[in-house]
C-alpha positions as CSV (number, residue, x, y, z in Angstrom):
1,M,135.4,21.4,8.4
2,K,137.0,18.2,9.6
3,Q,139.6,18.1,12.4
4,I,142.8,16.2,11.9
5,I,144.3,14.0,14.7
6,F,147.6,12.3,14.3
7,T,148.0,9.1,16.3
8,N,151.3,8.6,18.3
9,R,152.2,5.9,15.8
10,A,151.8,8.3,12.8
11,I,153.9,10.9,14.6
12,G,156.6,8.3,15.2
13,D,156.5,7.2,11.6
14,I,157.0,10.8,10.4
15,K,159.9,11.4,12.9
16,K,161.6,8.1,11.9
17,A,161.3,8.9,8.1
18,K,162.4,12.5,8.7
19,K,165.5,11.4,10.5
20,W,166.4,8.9,7.8
21,Y,165.9,11.5,5.0
22,E,168.0,14.0,6.9
23,K,170.9,11.5,7.0
24,Q,170.6,11.2,3.2
25,Q,170.7,14.9,2.5
26,E,170.6,18.1,4.6
27,N,167.1,19.6,4.9
28,L,165.5,16.6,3.0
29,G,163.9,15.5,6.3
30,N,162.1,18.8,6.6
31,K,161.1,18.7,3.0
32,F,159.6,15.2,3.6
33,A,157.7,16.4,6.6
34,D,156.4,19.5,4.8
35,Y,155.2,17.4,1.9
36,V,153.4,14.9,4.2
37,F,151.6,17.8,5.9
38,K,150.6,19.2,2.5
39,C,149.2,15.8,1.6
40,V,147.3,15.7,4.9
41,D,145.8,19.1,3.9
42,E,144.6,17.5,0.7
43,I,143.0,14.6,2.6
44,K,141.3,17.2,4.9
45,S,139.9,19.0,1.8
46,H,138.8,15.8,0.0
47,P,138.7,12.9,2.6
48,L,136.6,10.6,0.5
49,S,138.7,10.9,-2.6
50,Y,141.1,8.1,-1.6
51,P,140.2,4.4,-1.7
52,N,139.0,2.3,1.2
53,K,141.6,-0.4,1.5
54,Y,140.8,-2.2,4.8
55,K,137.6,-2.0,6.7
56,Y,137.1,1.7,7.2
57,V,140.7,2.7,6.5
58,R,141.7,4.8,3.5
59,E,145.1,5.2,1.9
60,M,146.7,8.1,0.1
61,Y,149.9,7.3,-1.8
62,I,152.5,10.1,-1.5
63,R,153.8,10.5,-5.0
64,K,157.0,12.3,-4.2
65,Y,158.1,9.8,-1.6
66,P,157.4,6.0,-1.3
67,Y,155.0,6.3,1.6
68,L,151.3,5.9,2.3
69,I,149.2,8.0,4.6
70,I,146.7,5.7,6.2
71,Y,143.7,7.3,7.8
72,S,140.2,6.8,8.9
73,I,137.2,9.1,9.2
74,E,134.8,9.2,12.1
75,E,132.1,11.9,11.9
76,K,134.0,15.2,11.9
77,I,137.4,13.8,12.7
78,I,140.1,12.4,10.4
79,F,142.6,10.2,12.2
80,I,146.0,9.9,10.6
81,L,146.9,6.3,11.7
82,R,150.2,5.8,9.9
83,V,152.7,7.3,7.5
84,F,153.8,3.9,6.2
85,P,156.9,3.2,4.0
86,C,155.9,1.2,0.9
87,K,159.1,-0.8,1.1
88,T,157.9,-2.4,4.4
89,S,155.9,-5.6,4.3
90,P,152.2,-4.7,3.6
91,K,151.2,-7.2,6.4
92,K,152.5,-4.6,8.9
93,K,150.3,-1.7,7.7
94,Y,147.4,-2.3,10.0
95,N,149.3,-3.8,13.0
């Protein structure tokens, strides 16, 4: 079983998005975060199912929200690098 590690940047991405969604509708921020963690569980179960997009980095599109989960796999660890908003310039994904 692979271990999941969130980078500080990914945690910050989730907090920022959660705060934004909470301003839109009460409890929507929690629903967003819950859905992201559900997607991370899917990545943990099937880490190679999602395409390699840049070097050794893979991306999972979150269907319910316009975000990507950007991650890499190193031996028995999955690093969640970003939870990236699709409306942001793609050039900023890997910075």
